[in-house]
N, C-alpha and C positions, 0 to 999 in steps of 0.2 A: 143625708140620704136624698131627702126630697129634692134638693136642689141639683141633685146629680141625675136623679132620674125622672124629674119632673111631675114625682108623684105616681108615677107608673110602679105597680107592684114589680119586687125583684126575683124573676124565676130563680128556684132552689134546686140545685142538683143533689140528689139523694139516690139511695141505692133503690128506691121503688118509682125513680122518674126516668123517663126513657132519655138517654144521651142525646139521641138525634133530634128529638124536640127541643130539648133544652139548648142545644146547640143552635138551632135556627133562631129561637128566641134572643139568645145573647147575641146573636150577629145583627138582628135587628135593632135591639137595645143598645148596642155600641155604635151602631151605624148611625143611630138618631143622636149620640151625642159627640158625633164627627170623631170618634176613637178607633172606628174599627181597621183603618188604615194602618195605624200604629201597631196593633195586635197582629196584623196579617202580615206585613212587610217587617216589622222591627224596629228598633230605634238604636243605632250604633252611637255610643257615647264617645266623643273626641278625647283624644289622649290629653290636649290641651286648647284652651279657649285664646291663645294668645295670638294676636293679629286679627281677631275676629272685630268686624264692624259692629255698629250697635243694632243693625237690623238683623246680621246673622245671630248674634246674640239674644235678641227678642225672639227670633225662630226658634233657637235652640230651647229657650225657655217655655215656649208653647209646646214643643214636641214632649219636652220631660213632663211638663202638667199633664198632657192628654195619655202619656205611659202610664204615670202613676194612679191618673183617676181610672183608667181601665183596668189596671192590676187591682185597685181596692175593689171595684165591682166585681172582678173574679172571685177575690176573697171571700166577698159578702154572699156570692151566688152558688157556693158550695157547702156541703155539711162538713163536720169536724174531720173525718176521714181524708175527704178532699182537699181540706186546708192544710192537712199535715204534708199532704203531696206536694203542695205549690209553695209552702211557706217560705221555703229558701230561694224561690224564683227572684232574680233580679229585675226582670222586666214582664210586661204582659205577655209579650210573644212566647217567652220561655214558658210561663204558667199555662198558656194555652196549649202549647206543645207537649207539655208533661200530661194534661189530661186527656189529649188525643191518645197518647201512647198507653195511658191507663186504660182507656177504654176498649184499644185494640187487643191489649192483652185480657181483658175480661171477656171479650168476643172469643179469643182463641180457647179460654177455660172452658166457656160454654159449649164450644165445637166439639172440645174433647169429652166432656161429659157425655153430650147427646150421642156421640160415636159409641161411647161404653155403654150407654143405654140401650142403643139398637142394638150390640153386639150380644148384651144380656138377654134382651127380649127374643132375638133369634135363636139362643141356646134354649130357652125355655120354650119355645114353640116346636124346636127340633124333639125335645125330651117328651113333650105332649103327643107329638105325632108317633114316637116310637112307642108310648105307652097306649095309645089309640089302638096302633097295629098289633099289639099284644107281642111286643119283640123285647126280647131280653138283650141288652148290649153286652158283647162280647168282652170281657175285661182285658184280654189281651190284645185287642184291636182298637181299644179306645186310643183315640190322639189328645194326650194330654198337652195342653196350650197354657202357657204361663198367663194368668190373669184371663184365662180363656180366650185369648187372643194371639198370642205370638208362640209358633211351632218352634219346636227344637230340631225338627228333622232336617233343615237344610241348613243348619249352622256350621261354619267350618272353621277348623282352627288351622289357620295357613304356616303357623311356625312348628315343625314337627318337634322341636325340642320342649314345646309347652302343651303338647297335646294331652300329656298324661296329669297335667296340673290344671288344665281350666275344665271344669266339669259342665259339659253342655252334651253328653252324650243322651239322646232321648230316651234309650232303655233304662238308663241308670239314674239322670239328674232330672228329668221332667217332672215338674211340680206346677200346681196350678197358682200356688203363692209362695214366693220365696221365704217360708217360715216352716222349715221341716222340723224344729225341735230337736234335732239330732245332737248327739255328741261329737264334735270334731276337734279333738284335742292334739297338738303338736303336728306331727307330719300326716295325719289323717285329714287334715283341713283339705288336702288336694280333692278328697271324695265329696267334698261339699259342694253344691251347685254354684257357679260364678256368680249368677245374679244374687245369690243369698250371701254370699261372701262380700259382695259391693254394699247389700243392704245392713249387715253386720257393721261395716266399716263406719257407715254413715252414723250410727248410733255414738260414736266418740266424737266429743269429749263432753265432759261437764254435763249440763242440765239436759241434753240428749240421751245421756249413757241409760243403756237398758230400754229406751222407747221404740221396740222392734215395730209396733203397728203403726206407727209415726213414720218410722224409715221405709217400711213397705207402700206406705201411701205415697211418699216422695219418688221412690222408684217407679212406681206405676204411673203417677204424672209424668214424669221425665221420660218414660219410655213412650208414651202417648207423644210429646211434644217431638221426640226424635221420629216417630213414624210421620207425623206430619210436616217436618222439614225435610225429611231425606226420602220419604217412600220406600225405605228400608225395614227390614227385620230388626228390631232394636236389640234383640238378644247378639244379632250377628255384628251390630255397631259395638257393643260393649265388649264383645271378643276381641275385637281389631284393637279397640283403644286399649286394651289391658296388654295385648301383645307389643304395640307401639310404644307403651309408657314404662316397660320394664326395663331398666337399664343393665347391659350385659357385662360391666366391667366397674370395679370400685375401687377406692384406695384405702388400705388397712394400715394401723400402725403396728410398728415391728421395734422390739427393743424394750428397754426398761430405763428407769431413772433417768439420768439427764442424755442418755444415748438412744433417741427415738427418730425413727425415719418412717416415711410413709412408702408403702409397696402396693402396686397394682395387682389386683386378685379377679378372677372370673367370678361371677354370681352365678349360684345354682338356680334352676329353672324354677324351683319352689318358691326362693327369696326373690326372683323376677316378678312373679306373679303378686307376691306381698307387697312389693314395693309399687308396683304398677297402682293396685288398688287402693293403696294409702295416698299415693301421690294424686289420684284422681278426684278421691274425696275430699281430699285437702284442698285442692283447687277449687272444687265447687263450694266448699264451705266459707273459702276467704272471699269469693267473689260475691257471695251472697251478703255478706257482712257491709251493712249500711247501704244496700242497694234496694232500688225499687222492684226489682226482680226478685222473684220467689228461688228458694234454694232448688226446686224441682227444675225451674227453667235454667239456672246457672249450671246444674249437674247435666243438662241436656246438650247445653253448649260446649261444656268441658268433654264429654263423651265424643260429640261429633268432632271437635278440632282434633282431638287425640287420636280417633279412627283415621282421619285424614292425615295425621302426622304433622300436621299445623302448628307453626310455633305460638299461636294465639293460645295453646294450650298450657295451663301450667305444669301439668305432668311432663310434656314433652320438654319444656325449658328445664325443668329441674334434672331430667333425666340426661340432656346434653351436657348440662353442667357437671353432674356427677362423672359421667364418661370423660369429659374433658379434663376433670383433674387425676382420674385415674390414667389417662394416657400420659399427662406430664410426669408421671411417677413410676413408669414402667422400669 
């Protein structure tokens, strides 16, 4: 260590250390070792060294040594959580870029939390003003907003066939949190608010089963990310995603024993909504597996892509696949 840093103490990146200050110190340290150019520009490993001259081989050896020395310094300059993020990096540039992306993600989470706190403070201030003025709010005129931020008033269901099965009517389905503790069995699930249905689907399967508050927290963070990225009402984005992700046609098995064939059938509106919610949450869950992104970020990406009808959405791809199989069996 002393030979690499010439006795200079190595700056350590932890949760309590400002990333920008650490970044400046590491740039200076890597520059003093003549390694910063490798970290900044990267190093492309040749496919083969056949035909290289001795000078080229020596130059390649020097660049490799610089890259590994810089990567080792980055390993030693982060705490355990940071090391887990860059442990699989093949080069110093890749490790540096991973730390940069993690920093941007942390900043975005801080911004979301700041906006949430600001909204809660504004609501508290308004409540104090009403109390000081001696005014009692009319319960029939209270604008109930999801998480005290997102209004149900302007949400539109553009598919008329699903209007009765997507619960977003402000007078019936407006809630502060998607946790009404209601009993929605069999066909009554159509009366459950659509955001709560999405929350319930997130609880499946395995270790997440029954963890409603965790699912509510994921939905809240995902909606805040959607608003930051699209500047739209997240409830409207969820409704559009459900409409676009529900297949209209499927193939079923007809016959028995050895005589079985597949026949295309129409899908009822209720099942379309059920399928859409399942595909959206499944896509987010699979995208978050072994990914540096949180499940809230993956869910936000899935909902945004599905609302646009983009093929980058897992739900849209599965819907197209189901309808393609059904079309072949008409």
